[in-house]
C-alpha positions, 0 to 999 in steps of 0.5 A: 500499500502506498503512502497515499493510501495509507494517509487517505485510509486514516483520514477516513476513519477520522470522526470529527464528531469524537473528541479523542479523534479531535485532540489528535487533530489539534495535535497534529495541527499544532505540531505541523504549524510548528515545523512548516515556519520554523524549517522554511524559515530555516532554510530561506533565511541566511539570517534572523530578525534583528530582535533574535540576534539581540536576543541572542547576544543577551542569551551568553549571560543569564541576568535578572534584567537587561538594558531594554526589557525584562529577563523571560525572553531571553532566558526562554532562548538562552534555554533553548540555545543551552540545548541545542547550540548557538544557531540562528536556526534555534532562534526560529525555533524558540519562538514557534515553541512559544506559539505552539504551546499558545495554541495548545493553551488556547485549545485548553481554554475554547473547550471550556467554552465551547465545543470540542470541534469548535475548539479546534476550529479555534485553534485554527483560526488563532493560527493565522493571525499574522502574529502566530505565524509570520512575527512567530519566528520572531524571537522577541518580547512582544511574540514571547509573551505569547504563551505567558499570556495564554497561561494566566488566562487560562488560569484565571478562568480555572480559577474562577470556574473551580477554585482551586488553590494551584489554579490561582498559584499558577495564575500568579506564576503566569502573571509574573512571567508576563511581566519579566516578558513585557510590562505591557502585562499591565494591560492585560492586568487592567482587562481582568481585573475589569472582568474580574470586578464585572464577574458574579462568581468573584463575589465570595471570600474564596474567590478573593483569597484566590486573588489575593494569592495570585498576587502574592505570588507574582510579587514575590517571584517579581522581587529579584527582578525589582532588586534588579531594577533599583540597582540598575538604576531603572534601565528598563524603565528609561527605555520604556520612557523613550519608546513611548515618548509623545508625538503630536499628531496621535490621532494619525498614529493611532489611525496606523496602529489601528489599520496596522491590526486589521491587515494582521489579523486578515488572514483569519477574516478572511478564512472565516469568510470564506468558510462562511461563504461555502457553507452559505447553502449548507443545512442550518442545525443547532449547536452549542455556542459560546454563552454566557457567562464565558461569553463575557471572558472570550469578548473582553479577552478578545478585544478589551486590551485593544480598545484599551491600549488604542485610549491610552493612544489618543493622547498619552503614548506613542504606539507601535504595531508591534505592542499588539503581538500577544493582543489577540491570544483569544481572538480565534476563540471570539470569531468563532461567533461568525461561523454558520452553525451546520453539520460539524463534520461539513464545518469541521472539513471546510475549516481544515482545508481553508486554514491549512491552505491559506496556513501554507501560503503564507509560510511559502509566501515569507520563506519565498519573499524574505529568501530568492525574491529579496535577492532576485530583487537587489534588496539588502534585508536581514534575511539574506544578510552574508552572516557566514561570509562574513564569520568566515572573513573576520576570523582570517583576519584575526587568525592572520594576526593574532595567535590565540583564539578570539574571546571577545567582540565589540560591536552592535547587537546585528554585527556582534550576534553575527559572530557569536553564532558564525564565528568558529569562536563564538566570542563573548559580545561587548556591545559598543563597548557600553558597560550598561549595555553588556554589564557581565562583560568586565571591560577589562577584558579589551586589556587582557583578551584584546577584541575585534572591532565591527562598524556598520559603514554601509550608507545608512549606517549610524557613525560609531559611538564615542568609545567604539570610535576610541578603539578604532582609533588605536588599534593598530591593525584595521581595514575595510570589508567589502563582501556582496550581499546578494547571493548571485550578483556581486552587487549590493555589497555590504560594508563593514569596518574592521578593527583589531585591539591587541591585548597589552599583556600577554597570557593575562586573558583567562581561559 
């Protein structure tokens, strides 16, 4: 029997009304979504997103905070690099692993508020949101907040429904994870707080004790990060303040923000529309759907963060599109209300065909556009950056002039991240020679070990920072690397200035 025949026979045995068969389909789809996006990104892209590279640099040291953000997203990347080594593909793996866990939690939430067939469709819908596919391979604090947020929502709902102490405690753990990923968790806390105040089941002392337990657990887990904040003079707060600095035309910025989010929901909206149109003539049947009191929970969690953020954008903060990356965790569950009430098997088959088709088209389109097409149109994108070639050339330059392994490199997040992964030495990166940005690197290492300095000299590149310029001025060995950016043509080129700062004392470099 051929493989196709076996697959066809297997599919015919699946009962789309049987909860166990539907659970198996959910697991298969989530595994497929994870592998497809991770593998296509690995195959098509020569280098990852800037934020992935930044996380790789920070992941060289386990800290309770980093100069831009809280630590959980970096811990997540650090965990996977510890398991599999420092490679670009590990960041895609880490991002999609987070998304996959989020999808599984969404499925468990959907089972609490709807039927098993529609819970499967909720997972399919959720996977189509831009942030859960295209952005899923971006391992940054925006995307990596998806799983903690989903866990928080799940435990809050279970806590209200069942009231078990471990559910409230785990809600506190999830809340701490959300804060330790990004401070925008405050938006979620406000929305959840509003729901708790409106929820009749919370008007008893057991529920109040549960909430207090969750808060206590969250605060206790945040104490080390709070200590780090005080010790380091609140660098993440300073960066957050810089990010939300006000603009004069808030309405224009808000309009762009809302249009951007609509475009990111477009694949889900298209899928729902196609399914509804395809089944417009199917006979209607009665089927349970999301109802009270969980309808309020789904609606508030699906729409609340966007509504609150939009209100803030009217005059308080400057909104950035990617801030909403974790806002649509339950939007796929909310979208179930737009589906027609038809025969279960007919509905699930249509959803599988439509959603799988869109998911594959999106993943293939991203792989094509970020792979071959950027070279064909002669674009200089991150995805076709000649990372391997740059590392090979820098290793050759170092080996020709210094007879010991490269222990330290000084560069920005991007060029430093390339060396930390692609160089055969995988050196420690001292970001722009600024101790405040990589405090785990002792400045004395420059004198003890020497350093390889890299500076982007492209047309749009910023001038080197003062400490980097000082190192360039004192270096005895320096030059300019010119490397073809395109895989197929000699133009355009990457231009990087390099310099070697030799150690002041031979043999002083720690092993």
